[in-house]
N, C-alpha and C positions, 0 to 999 in steps of 0.2 A: 060750168061753174068753176071759178078760179079757186084753187087751193091756197090757203093762207097759212095753215099749220099742219105739220106732219109729225107723227110719233113713229119711231123706228125701234123694233125689237131686234137687236143685233144677234147674229149667230155666225157660224163658220161658213156655211154654204147657202142657207135659206134665210132671207130677211123678211120680216113682216112689217108692212107699212100701213099706217092709218092716217088718212088725210081728211081735213074738214075745211069748210069755208068760214067766212067772217060771221055767218049766222049759225055756226057750229053744226051745219048739215054735213053728214058723212058723205064723202065723195068716193072713197075707196078704202078697203081694208083687205089687202091681198098679200100673198107671199111673192118674193122676188128672188130669183137665183142670183148667185154672186156675179155672173157675167152680165146680168140685166140691171144691176143696181145703179151704177153710175150713169149709163145711157138713159135710164128712166128719169133721173133727176136733172139731167142735162136738158131735157125737153120741157121741164116745168119752169114757170116764172119764179123769181126769187121769193122764198117764203121762210117761215120760222120752222126749224127742225129740232126736235128733242130726241135725245138718246141717253140710255143709261151709261154711266162712266166706267165701262169695263175696259180691259187692257187694249182691245183693238179699236175702241171708240175714238181715240185721239187721231188715229190714222184716217178713219172715215170722216171725222169732223174737218180735218184739213182738206180732204178731197172735196167735200161738199161746200166748204167755204170758198174754195177756188172756183166753184161753179156759180158763186154769187149768193148762196143761201146764208141765212143766219142760223148758226148751229149752237145749241146749248146742251151741255152735258149735265145730267142729274144723277146724284148718288142713288143707287138702287134702293136704299132704305127709305128714301123720300118718295119713291114711286109706289111702294107697297100699299100705302093707305088708299090709293086711287084704284087699286085692283078690285074689281067686283068679285062676286062669288065664283069660285073655281079659278083655274089658271090655264091659259093657253097662250100661244103667240099672239093671236088676235086680241085677246083681252089685255095682255100686257102692253101691246102697241097702242091700244086705245087709252090705257091709263097714262102712258108716257105723254101722249098727245094732250091729255087734260092737265097733267102736272106741269108741263112746260109753260102753260099760259098763266099760272098762278103768280100774282104780283109779289108774294112774299117767299117764293121758292128760292132755294140756294143752289147755285150752280158750281160746277167744277171748271176751272180754267183749262183751256185746251193746250196741251203740251206741244212744243215744237219738236222737230226731228232731232235737233241738237240736245234738247232736254232728255228725250228718250234714249239717245245714244249714250249720254252720260249716266243715265239710270241703269243702262245695261251693264256698265262697269260695276255699279254697286250691287246689282242683282247677282252677277256672276261671283263677285267677291264674297257676298253673303252666303251663297251656296257652298263655296269652297271652305269658308270658315266653319260652317256647320258640319261639313264632311270631315274636316280636320279635327274638330272637337269630338265627333263620334269615334274617329280612329284613335285619338289619344286615350279616350276612356277605355276603348277595347284593348289597347296595348297595355295600359296600366293594369287592368283586371287580369289579363293573361299572364303577365310576369308575376303578379301578386300571388297567383296560384302556386308558383314555384318559390315563394318566399322572398322575392325581390321587390323592394319598396322604392318607388320613384317619388321624390318630394313633389309637393304641389307647385304649380306654375308651368306655363307653356315652355319657358326657357329650359327647365329641367328635363322635360320629356323630349324636347327637340335635341338637347345635348346627348341624352341617352340614345336616341335613334341615330344620331350622327356617328356616335362611337361604334354602334353596331354595323352601320354601313361601311365604316372605315376598316372593319376587319376584326373587331373585338368579338371574342367567342365566350359565351357564358358556360358555366359548368352545368350544362343540361344535356339531355339526349339530343342526337342529331336532328330528329324531326322537330323538336321544340325550337332549336336554334334556327332551323330553316324558316319556320313560321314567323318567328320574331324578326328575322332579317328581312323577309318579304314585307311584313307590316311596317318595319322601320323605313325601308326604301320607299314604300308608298306614302308614308307620312312626310318624308323629306321632299318628295316630289310635290305633294299638296302644299307644303309650306313654301316652297319656291314659287309656286303659282300664285299663292296669296300675296307674297311679297311683290310679285310683278304687278298685280292689280293695284297694290298700295302705291308703288312708285308711279304708276300711270296716273293715279288720282292726284298725286302730288304735282305731277307735271301739268295736269289740267288746272290745278289750283294756282299755279304760277301764271298761267296764261289768261285767266278770267279775273277781271278787276272786281267783280261782285264777290267772288270767292275770297280774294285777298282782303276785302273789306270785312267780311264776316269773320275771318280768322283773327281780326284784332280783338274779338270778344274773348275774354279768358275762358278756357275750357272748350273752345271750338277749334278743332284742327282741320286739316285738309279734307279728310274723309267726311266729317260732319258738315262742313261748309259746302262742299260740292254736292252732297246729298240734298241739302236744303235748296240750293239753286236748281238742281235737277227736278225737284218735286214741285216747287212753287214759282219758279221763274223770277219775274221781277217783284212778285208779292203784292201787286196792286189790287188783287182781289180781296185783300184784308184791309179794313179801315184802321186797325190799330193792332198792337201786340197782343191784346187780350183775345181778339178773334183768331189770331194765329195760334195762340196757346190752346184755345178751345178746339180748333181744327186738329191739333196734335193729340187731343185727349188729355191734356195736362191740367185742365180746370176741374173743380169738384162738381159732382153730379148734383143738380138742383132738384130737391124733393120737397120744396116748400108748398104749404097748403094752409088754408084758413088764416092767412095773415101771419103765420109763423114761418120764419126762415129756417130751413134745414138743409145743410149741405153735406153731401156724402164724400166718398173717396173720389179720386180722379176718374174720369169717364173711360179712359183708354179706348176712345172711339176712333182715333186717328191712325196715322201711319205708324205701325209698330216698329218698323226698322228705324225710321227717323227719330221716333221718341226714345228708343233704346240708345241710340248714338248720343243724344243730348243728355240723357240721364247718366250714362257712363262718363261722359266728358265732365259734367258738373260734379259727379262723385269723386272723380280723380282730382278736380280742382279743390274740393273741400279737403281731401286727404293731404294735398300739398300745402294748403294754407295753415295746417296745424303745425308744420315744421318751420314755416317762415312766410313772409309776405310774398305775394305773387306779382311779378312785374307785368304791367299793363301797357 
């Protein structure tokens, strides 16, 4: 019997595969070790393969596409309704196999290696920014215990840390000065790394025509534009801007019933990082327009 559709439950080392025929007869539902995965699919005729869109799914989708298969990635939340009672790898693989054949199912575009490489810049920068924020809050709280007030704003705390690293000594016990100096040095090192990532993103923005085009939108800078390109590629998976906004979670939740339209707050169902960049950019744009017109 020729397999036409396969559902794969991805993992780190053991993958569960569920294959059916055109008559929806089950051919196999078995686990595969990592070393067995690609050789197994290399022996099969080209077929439709469904996987949940986890972080490693894009890599396996590219590998399976290179073998001639048609691969579709499904958001995990859309697979859940097809999971029967209980949960196991075999049950999830069967649910994916069923969900991938639905005509109204929504799929995730497969990212290229270049997109994932660009996203790695954003992920690393976001990690360091969160660490820097945590460190600045800790340093502010520590010096506040000794009656030292640092005004709000990143520039103020960075200026304070820079003065400490350049040799300024506070009128505090030696132990306290050593702790503050160590934290200040760590903060300055993190700040330099964040700046490096931002400069690298600006360099990418100059090289990519799509990023340059997005930057013509008021409120969209190099970081936001490159994040959009890394996340959605050419954007052909969206028919219009409304679908893109819904994907980002910027559209209101629809709770209509009984012929009465009722819209709630924005769904916040999409990429939180990308949505936060857009909101910060637009908020900054609104703030600047209060003082004068914005050049477009």
